[in-house]
PDB file with one MODEL, atoms N, CA, C and O in Angstrom:
MODEL        1
ATOM      1  N   MET A   1       0.809  -1.167   0.047  1.00  0.00           N
ATOM      2  CA  MET A   1      -0.042  -0.057   0.106  1.00  0.00           C
ATOM      3  C   MET A   1       0.825   1.181  -0.007  1.00  0.00           C
ATOM      4  O   MET A   1       1.905   1.138   0.583  1.00  0.00           O
ATOM      5  N   CYS A   2       0.504   2.299  -0.692  1.00  0.00           N
ATOM      6  CA  CYS A   2       1.078   3.588  -0.702  1.00  0.00           C
ATOM      7  C   CYS A   2       0.236   4.557  -0.361  1.00  0.00           C
ATOM      8  O   CYS A   2      -0.906   4.570  -0.821  1.00  0.00           O
ATOM      9  N   VAL A   3       0.726   5.595   0.576  1.00  0.00           N
ATOM     10  CA  VAL A   3      -0.353   6.605   0.991  1.00  0.00           C
ATOM     11  C   VAL A   3       0.348   8.105   0.562  1.00  0.00           C
ATOM     12  O   VAL A   3       1.557   8.296   0.699  1.00  0.00           O
ATOM     13  N   LYS A   4      -0.388   8.923   0.136  1.00  0.00           N
ATOM     14  CA  LYS A   4       0.067  10.261  -0.196  1.00  0.00           C
ATOM     15  C   LYS A   4      -0.617  11.224   0.907  1.00  0.00           C
ATOM     16  O   LYS A   4      -1.708  11.049   1.449  1.00  0.00           O
ATOM     17  N   ILE A   5       0.279  12.267   1.102  1.00  0.00           N
ATOM     18  CA  ILE A   5      -0.106  13.253   2.278  1.00  0.00           C
ATOM     19  C   ILE A   5      -0.346  14.665   1.532  1.00  0.00           C
ATOM     20  O   ILE A   5       0.506  15.124   0.771  1.00  0.00           O
ATOM     21  N   ILE A   6      -1.424  15.247   1.773  1.00  0.00           N
ATOM     22  CA  ILE A   6      -1.456  16.806   1.258  1.00  0.00           C
ATOM     23  C   ILE A   6      -1.831  17.584   2.498  1.00  0.00           C
ATOM     24  O   ILE A   6      -2.490  17.119   3.428  1.00  0.00           O
ATOM     25  N   GLU A   7      -1.327  18.870   2.421  1.00  0.00           N
ATOM     26  CA  GLU A   7      -1.673  19.753   3.406  1.00  0.00           C
ATOM     27  C   GLU A   7      -2.796  20.720   3.010  1.00  0.00           C
ATOM     28  O   GLU A   7      -2.893  21.151   1.861  1.00  0.00           O
ATOM     29  N   LEU A   8      -3.607  21.032   3.957  1.00  0.00           N
ATOM     30  CA  LEU A   8      -4.868  21.780   3.558  1.00  0.00           C
ATOM     31  C   LEU A   8      -5.027  22.835   4.870  1.00  0.00           C
ATOM     32  O   LEU A   8      -4.595  22.571   5.992  1.00  0.00           O
ATOM     33  N   ILE A   9      -5.650  23.938   4.551  1.00  0.00           N
ATOM     34  CA  ILE A   9      -6.232  24.793   5.546  1.00  0.00           C
ATOM     35  C   ILE A   9      -7.763  24.921   5.419  1.00  0.00           C
ATOM     36  O   ILE A   9      -8.371  25.175   4.380  1.00  0.00           O
ATOM     37  N   GLY A  10      -8.291  24.704   6.643  1.00  0.00           N
ATOM     38  CA  GLY A  10      -9.829  24.691   6.683  1.00  0.00           C
ATOM     39  C   GLY A  10     -10.216  25.909   7.585  1.00  0.00           C
ATOM     40  O   GLY A  10      -9.510  26.296   8.516  1.00  0.00           O
ATOM     41  N   THR A  11     -11.422  26.486   7.215  1.00  0.00           N
ATOM     42  CA  THR A  11     -11.858  27.520   8.101  1.00  0.00           C
ATOM     43  C   THR A  11     -13.414  27.288   8.449  1.00  0.00           C
ATOM     44  O   THR A  11     -14.151  26.588   7.755  1.00  0.00           O
ATOM     45  N   SER A  12     -13.793  27.928   9.548  1.00  0.00           N
ATOM     46  CA  SER A  12     -15.126  27.844  10.047  1.00  0.00           C
ATOM     47  C   SER A  12     -15.414  29.117  10.925  1.00  0.00           C
ATOM     48  O   SER A  12     -14.497  29.732  11.470  1.00  0.00           O
ATOM     49  N   LYS A  13     -16.679  29.465  11.028  1.00  0.00           N
ATOM     50  CA  LYS A  13     -17.041  30.510  11.906  1.00  0.00           C
ATOM     51  C   LYS A  13     -17.621  29.949  13.201  1.00  0.00           C
ATOM     52  O   LYS A  13     -18.027  30.710  14.079  1.00  0.00           O
ATOM     53  N   LYS A  14     -17.665  28.545  13.332  1.00  0.00           N
ATOM     54  CA  LYS A  14     -18.268  28.014  14.465  1.00  0.00           C
ATOM     55  C   LYS A  14     -17.150  27.348  15.473  1.00  0.00           C
ATOM     56  O   LYS A  14     -17.302  27.452  16.691  1.00  0.00           O
ATOM     57  N   SER A  15     -16.144  26.733  14.972  1.00  0.00           N
ATOM     58  CA  SER A  15     -15.271  26.024  15.830  1.00  0.00           C
ATOM     59  C   SER A  15     -14.055  25.360  15.042  1.00  0.00           C
ATOM     60  O   SER A  15     -14.079  25.145  13.831  1.00  0.00           O
ATOM     61  N   PHE A  16     -13.087  25.092  15.809  1.00  0.00           N
ATOM     62  CA  PHE A  16     -11.902  24.392  15.162  1.00  0.00           C
ATOM     63  C   PHE A  16     -12.423  23.061  14.652  1.00  0.00           C
ATOM     64  O   PHE A  16     -12.040  22.700  13.539  1.00  0.00           O
ATOM     65  N   GLU A  17     -13.184  22.356  15.284  1.00  0.00           N
ATOM     66  CA  GLU A  17     -13.761  20.869  15.066  1.00  0.00           C
ATOM     67  C   GLU A  17     -14.534  21.047  13.747  1.00  0.00           C
ATOM     68  O   GLU A  17     -14.352  20.262  12.816  1.00  0.00           O
ATOM     69  N   ASP A  18     -15.350  22.022  13.669  1.00  0.00           N
ATOM     70  CA  ASP A  18     -16.157  22.294  12.445  1.00  0.00           C
ATOM     71  C   ASP A  18     -15.098  22.624  11.126  1.00  0.00           C
ATOM     72  O   ASP A  18     -15.291  22.180   9.995  1.00  0.00           O
ATOM     73  N   ALA A  19     -14.139  23.348  11.450  1.00  0.00           N
ATOM     74  CA  ALA A  19     -13.186  23.714  10.386  1.00  0.00           C
ATOM     75  C   ALA A  19     -12.595  22.431   9.754  1.00  0.00           C
ATOM     76  O   ALA A  19     -12.505  22.254   8.540  1.00  0.00           O
ATOM     77  N   ILE A  20     -12.199  21.547  10.715  1.00  0.00           N
ATOM     78  CA  ILE A  20     -11.662  20.106  10.282  1.00  0.00           C
ATOM     79  C   ILE A  20     -12.751  19.423   9.504  1.00  0.00           C
ATOM     80  O   ILE A  20     -12.536  19.064   8.346  1.00  0.00           O
ATOM     81  N   SER A  21     -13.751  19.254  10.010  1.00  0.00           N
ATOM     82  CA  SER A  21     -14.964  18.395   9.302  1.00  0.00           C
ATOM     83  C   SER A  21     -15.226  19.125   8.040  1.00  0.00           C
ATOM     84  O   SER A  21     -15.265  18.404   7.043  1.00  0.00           O
ATOM     85  N   GLU A  22     -15.410  20.353   7.863  1.00  0.00           N
ATOM     86  CA  GLU A  22     -15.818  20.942   6.501  1.00  0.00           C
ATOM     87  C   GLU A  22     -14.615  20.817   5.591  1.00  0.00           C
ATOM     88  O   GLU A  22     -14.827  20.708   4.383  1.00  0.00           O
ATOM     89  N   CYS A  23     -13.424  20.821   6.031  1.00  0.00           N
ATOM     90  CA  CYS A  23     -12.256  20.617   5.118  1.00  0.00           C
ATOM     91  C   CYS A  23     -12.346  19.086   4.592  1.00  0.00           C
ATOM     92  O   CYS A  23     -12.185  18.810   3.403  1.00  0.00           O
ATOM     93  N   ILE A  24     -12.583  18.241   5.464  1.00  0.00           N
ATOM     94  CA  ILE A  24     -12.546  16.868   5.132  1.00  0.00           C
ATOM     95  C   ILE A  24     -13.788  16.627   4.067  1.00  0.00           C
ATOM     96  O   ILE A  24     -13.597  15.993   3.029  1.00  0.00           O
ATOM     97  N   THR A  25     -14.970  17.139   4.381  1.00  0.00           N
ATOM     98  CA  THR A  25     -16.138  16.901   3.616  1.00  0.00           C
ATOM     99  C   THR A  25     -15.695  17.390   2.192  1.00  0.00           C
ATOM    100  O   THR A  25     -15.891  16.649   1.228  1.00  0.00           O
ATOM    101  N   ARG A  26     -15.063  18.699   2.024  1.00  0.00           N
ATOM    102  CA  ARG A  26     -14.864  19.301   0.733  1.00  0.00           C
ATOM    103  C   ARG A  26     -13.817  18.379   0.096  1.00  0.00           C
ATOM    104  O   ARG A  26     -13.942  18.003  -1.070  1.00  0.00           O
ATOM    105  N   THR A  27     -12.891  18.057   0.790  1.00  0.00           N
ATOM    106  CA  THR A  27     -11.714  17.189   0.191  1.00  0.00           C
ATOM    107  C   THR A  27     -12.174  15.868  -0.381  1.00  0.00           C
ATOM    108  O   THR A  27     -11.813  15.486  -1.494  1.00  0.00           O
ATOM    109  N   SER A  28     -13.036  15.132   0.465  1.00  0.00           N
ATOM    110  CA  SER A  28     -13.619  13.927  -0.081  1.00  0.00           C
ATOM    111  C   SER A  28     -14.291  13.920  -1.286  1.00  0.00           C
ATOM    112  O   SER A  28     -14.405  12.859  -1.900  1.00  0.00           O
ATOM    113  N   LYS A  29     -14.814  15.082  -1.769  1.00  0.00           N
ATOM    114  CA  LYS A  29     -15.427  15.225  -2.993  1.00  0.00           C
ATOM    115  C   LYS A  29     -14.516  15.008  -4.345  1.00  0.00           C
ATOM    116  O   LYS A  29     -14.951  14.654  -5.441  1.00  0.00           O
ATOM    117  N   THR A  30     -13.389  15.251  -4.071  1.00  0.00           N
ATOM    118  CA  THR A  30     -12.309  15.087  -5.192  1.00  0.00           C
ATOM    119  C   THR A  30     -11.221  14.116  -4.869  1.00  0.00           C
ATOM    120  O   THR A  30     -10.474  13.733  -5.769  1.00  0.00           O
ATOM    121  N   VAL A  31     -11.066  13.634  -3.470  1.00  0.00           N
ATOM    122  CA  VAL A  31      -9.982  12.745  -3.053  1.00  0.00           C
ATOM    123  C   VAL A  31     -10.604  11.512  -2.588  1.00  0.00           C
ATOM    124  O   VAL A  31     -11.485  11.613  -1.735  1.00  0.00           O
ATOM    125  N   ARG A  32     -10.259  10.314  -3.043  1.00  0.00           N
ATOM    126  CA  ARG A  32     -10.798   9.116  -2.538  1.00  0.00           C
ATOM    127  C   ARG A  32      -9.953   8.432  -1.582  1.00  0.00           C
ATOM    128  O   ARG A  32      -8.733   8.590  -1.621  1.00  0.00           O
ATOM    129  N   GLY A  33     -10.526   7.659  -0.699  1.00  0.00           N
ATOM    130  CA  GLY A  33      -9.672   6.855   0.170  1.00  0.00           C
ATOM    131  C   GLY A  33      -8.938   7.466   1.283  1.00  0.00           C
ATOM    132  O   GLY A  33      -7.849   7.030   1.657  1.00  0.00           O
ATOM    133  N   ILE A  34      -9.597   8.592   1.878  1.00  0.00           N
ATOM    134  CA  ILE A  34      -8.995   9.236   3.004  1.00  0.00           C
ATOM    135  C   ILE A  34      -8.796   8.326   4.147  1.00  0.00           C
ATOM    136  O   ILE A  34      -9.754   7.659   4.536  1.00  0.00           O
ATOM    137  N   THR A  35      -7.613   8.229   4.741  1.00  0.00           N
ATOM    138  CA  THR A  35      -7.330   7.379   5.877  1.00  0.00           C
ATOM    139  C   THR A  35      -7.096   8.092   7.199  1.00  0.00           C
ATOM    140  O   THR A  35      -7.201   7.471   8.256  1.00  0.00           O
ATOM    141  N   GLY A  36      -6.795   9.323   7.165  1.00  0.00           N
ATOM    142  CA  GLY A  36      -6.418   9.958   8.419  1.00  0.00           C
ATOM    143  C   GLY A  36      -6.146  11.532   8.180  1.00  0.00           C
ATOM    144  O   GLY A  36      -5.990  12.055   7.077  1.00  0.00           O
ATOM    145  N   VAL A  37      -6.120  12.172   9.410  1.00  0.00           N
ATOM    146  CA  VAL A  37      -5.876  13.548   9.444  1.00  0.00           C
ATOM    147  C   VAL A  37      -5.043  13.907  10.499  1.00  0.00           C
ATOM    148  O   VAL A  37      -5.272  13.384  11.589  1.00  0.00           O
ATOM    149  N   ASP A  38      -3.925  14.863  10.373  1.00  0.00           N
ATOM    150  CA  ASP A  38      -3.110  15.186  11.368  1.00  0.00           C
ATOM    151  C   ASP A  38      -3.159  16.648  11.555  1.00  0.00           C
ATOM    152  O   ASP A  38      -2.668  17.396  10.711  1.00  0.00           O
ATOM    153  N   VAL A  39      -3.755  17.107  12.672  1.00  0.00           N
ATOM    154  CA  VAL A  39      -3.825  18.658  12.767  1.00  0.00           C
ATOM    155  C   VAL A  39      -2.514  19.208  13.295  1.00  0.00           C
ATOM    156  O   VAL A  39      -2.109  18.918  14.420  1.00  0.00           O
ATOM    157  N   ILE A  40      -1.862  20.001  12.471  1.00  0.00           N
ATOM    158  CA  ILE A  40      -0.533  20.547  12.767  1.00  0.00           C
ATOM    159  C   ILE A  40      -0.560  21.952  13.133  1.00  0.00           C
ATOM    160  O   ILE A  40       0.490  22.511  13.447  1.00  0.00           O
ATOM    161  N   GLY A  41      -1.791  22.641  13.120  1.00  0.00           N
ATOM    162  CA  GLY A  41      -1.921  23.969  13.604  1.00  0.00           C
ATOM    163  C   GLY A  41      -3.283  24.582  13.772  1.00  0.00           C
ATOM    164  O   GLY A  41      -4.180  24.231  13.005  1.00  0.00           O
ATOM    165  N   GLN A  42      -3.503  25.441  14.682  1.00  0.00           N
ATOM    166  CA  GLN A  42      -4.825  26.029  14.776  1.00  0.00           C
ATOM    167  C   GLN A  42      -4.550  27.656  14.964  1.00  0.00           C
ATOM    168  O   GLN A  42      -3.649  28.057  15.700  1.00  0.00           O
ATOM    169  N   THR A  43      -5.304  28.432  14.322  1.00  0.00           N
ATOM    170  CA  THR A  43      -5.256  29.948  14.543  1.00  0.00           C
ATOM    171  C   THR A  43      -6.707  30.358  14.552  1.00  0.00           C
ATOM    172  O   THR A  43      -7.640  29.602  14.281  1.00  0.00           O
ATOM    173  N   ALA A  44      -6.809  31.639  14.890  1.00  0.00           N
ATOM    174  CA  ALA A  44      -8.093  32.126  14.777  1.00  0.00           C
ATOM    175  C   ALA A  44      -7.988  33.750  14.590  1.00  0.00           C
ATOM    176  O   ALA A  44      -7.056  34.434  15.013  1.00  0.00           O
ATOM    177  N   VAL A  45      -9.093  34.214  13.896  1.00  0.00           N
ATOM    178  CA  VAL A  45      -9.156  35.618  13.643  1.00  0.00           C
ATOM    179  C   VAL A  45      -9.889  36.385  14.523  1.00  0.00           C
ATOM    180  O   VAL A  45     -11.033  35.989  14.747  1.00  0.00           O
ATOM    181  N   VAL A  46      -9.486  37.448  15.111  1.00  0.00           N
ATOM    182  CA  VAL A  46     -10.113  38.157  16.149  1.00  0.00           C
ATOM    183  C   VAL A  46     -10.522  39.559  15.612  1.00  0.00           C
ATOM    184  O   VAL A  46      -9.712  40.252  14.995  1.00  0.00           O
ATOM    185  N   GLU A  47     -11.657  39.917  15.832  1.00  0.00           N
ATOM    186  CA  GLU A  47     -12.168  41.281  15.440  1.00  0.00           C
ATOM    187  C   GLU A  47     -12.976  41.849  16.669  1.00  0.00           C
ATOM    188  O   GLU A  47     -13.780  41.132  17.264  1.00  0.00           O
ATOM    189  N   ASN A  48     -12.758  43.069  17.008  1.00  0.00           N
ATOM    190  CA  ASN A  48     -13.457  43.708  18.134  1.00  0.00           C
ATOM    191  C   ASN A  48     -13.410  42.760  19.404  1.00  0.00           C
ATOM    192  O   ASN A  48     -14.434  42.598  20.068  1.00  0.00           O
ATOM    193  N   ASN A  49     -12.250  42.150  19.733  1.00  0.00           N
ATOM    194  CA  ASN A  49     -12.097  41.303  20.824  1.00  0.00           C
ATOM    195  C   ASN A  49     -12.941  40.094  20.849  1.00  0.00           C
ATOM    196  O   ASN A  49     -13.229  39.556  21.918  1.00  0.00           O
ATOM    197  N   LYS A  50     -13.385  39.608  19.606  1.00  0.00           N
ATOM    198  CA  LYS A  50     -14.097  38.409  19.512  1.00  0.00           C
ATOM    199  C   LYS A  50     -13.633  37.508  18.300  1.00  0.00           C
ATOM    200  O   LYS A  50     -13.384  37.966  17.185  1.00  0.00           O
ATOM    201  N   VAL A  51     -13.551  36.248  18.627  1.00  0.00           N
ATOM    202  CA  VAL A  51     -13.156  35.376  17.669  1.00  0.00           C
ATOM    203  C   VAL A  51     -14.246  35.223  16.554  1.00  0.00           C
ATOM    204  O   VAL A  51     -15.388  34.858  16.834  1.00  0.00           O
ATOM    205  N   VAL A  52     -13.826  35.533  15.216  1.00  0.00           N
ATOM    206  CA  VAL A  52     -14.813  35.478  14.145  1.00  0.00           C
ATOM    207  C   VAL A  52     -14.535  34.391  13.141  1.00  0.00           C
ATOM    208  O   VAL A  52     -15.417  34.021  12.366  1.00  0.00           O
ATOM    209  N   GLU A  53     -13.360  33.887  13.142  1.00  0.00           N
ATOM    210  CA  GLU A  53     -13.061  32.616  12.300  1.00  0.00           C
ATOM    211  C   GLU A  53     -12.106  31.811  12.848  1.00  0.00           C
ATOM    212  O   GLU A  53     -11.145  32.294  13.447  1.00  0.00           O
ATOM    213  N   PHE A  54     -12.274  30.568  12.702  1.00  0.00           N
ATOM    214  CA  PHE A  54     -11.366  29.384  13.270  1.00  0.00           C
ATOM    215  C   PHE A  54     -10.596  28.914  12.063  1.00  0.00           C
ATOM    216  O   PHE A  54     -11.215  28.756  11.011  1.00  0.00           O
ATOM    217  N   ARG A  55      -9.251  28.666  12.121  1.00  0.00           N
ATOM    218  CA  ARG A  55      -8.518  28.089  10.996  1.00  0.00           C
ATOM    219  C   ARG A  55      -7.671  26.929  11.458  1.00  0.00           C
ATOM    220  O   ARG A  55      -7.051  27.028  12.517  1.00  0.00           O
ATOM    221  N   VAL A  56      -7.613  25.895  10.767  1.00  0.00           N
ATOM    222  CA  VAL A  56      -6.812  24.579  11.118  1.00  0.00           C
ATOM    223  C   VAL A  56      -5.953  24.414   9.862  1.00  0.00           C
ATOM    224  O   VAL A  56      -6.404  24.597   8.731  1.00  0.00           O
ATOM    225  N   ASN A  57      -4.740  24.073  10.113  1.00  0.00           N
ATOM    226  CA  ASN A  57      -3.826  23.587   9.119  1.00  0.00           C
ATOM    227  C   ASN A  57      -3.635  22.059   9.367  1.00  0.00           C
ATOM    228  O   ASN A  57      -3.078  21.649  10.385  1.00  0.00           O
ATOM    229  N   ILE A  58      -4.133  21.207   8.365  1.00  0.00           N
ATOM    230  CA  ILE A  58      -4.030  19.916   8.502  1.00  0.00           C
ATOM    231  C   ILE A  58      -3.330  19.193   7.380  1.00  0.00           C
ATOM    232  O   ILE A  58      -3.158  19.683   6.264  1.00  0.00           O
ATOM    233  N   LYS A  59      -2.904  17.892   7.787  1.00  0.00           N
ATOM    234  CA  LYS A  59      -2.231  16.992   6.747  1.00  0.00           C
ATOM    235  C   LYS A  59      -3.373  15.845   6.611  1.00  0.00           C
ATOM    236  O   LYS A  59      -3.916  15.361   7.605  1.00  0.00           O
ATOM    237  N   VAL A  60      -3.651  15.498   5.419  1.00  0.00           N
ATOM    238  CA  VAL A  60      -4.718  14.611   5.081  1.00  0.00           C
ATOM    239  C   VAL A  60      -3.885  13.445   4.317  1.00  0.00           C
ATOM    240  O   VAL A  60      -3.135  13.713   3.379  1.00  0.00           O
ATOM    241  N   ALA A  61      -4.079  12.165   4.789  1.00  0.00           N
ATOM    242  CA  ALA A  61      -3.533  11.117   4.120  1.00  0.00           C
ATOM    243  C   ALA A  61      -4.570  10.173   3.412  1.00  0.00           C
ATOM    244  O   ALA A  61      -5.627   9.861   3.962  1.00  0.00           O
ATOM    245  N   PHE A  62      -4.219   9.747   2.193  1.00  0.00           N
ATOM    246  CA  PHE A  62      -5.070   8.942   1.471  1.00  0.00           C
ATOM    247  C   PHE A  62      -4.271   7.860   0.665  1.00  0.00           C
ATOM    248  O   PHE A  62      -3.084   7.990   0.368  1.00  0.00           O
ATOM    249  N   LYS A  63      -5.075   6.740   0.332  1.00  0.00           N
ATOM    250  CA  LYS A  63      -4.353   5.702  -0.386  1.00  0.00           C
ATOM    251  C   LYS A  63      -4.144   6.120  -1.852  1.00  0.00           C
ATOM    252  O   LYS A  63      -4.965   6.820  -2.444  1.00  0.00           O
ATOM    253  N   VAL A  64      -2.955   5.639  -2.441  1.00  0.00           N
ATOM    254  CA  VAL A  64      -2.681   5.908  -3.830  1.00  0.00           C
ATOM    255  C   VAL A  64      -3.187   4.683  -4.488  1.00  0.00           C
ATOM    256  O   VAL A  64      -2.834   3.553  -4.148  1.00  0.00           O
ATOM    257  N   GLU A  65      -4.117   4.967  -5.544  1.00  0.00           N
ATOM    258  CA  GLU A  65      -4.689   3.691  -6.274  1.00  0.00           C
ATOM    259  C   GLU A  65      -3.691   3.225  -7.293  1.00  0.00           C
ATOM    260  O   GLU A  65      -3.931   2.236  -7.985  1.00  0.00           O
TER     261      GLU A  65
ENDMDL
END
């Protein structure tokens, strides 16, 4: 088996978990066989002392066909 890893950035206005989930949902539309996710970073955008956007930097692994 051979696995390829790509690095992606996901965003959400709700939470870090939602950013990860949304990123995987979108990626799975064009990438088959996703086997794992490694969260390598989390950041947030703050405006007027309030978090307005959550961002995650993730690595996604998938099987090479």
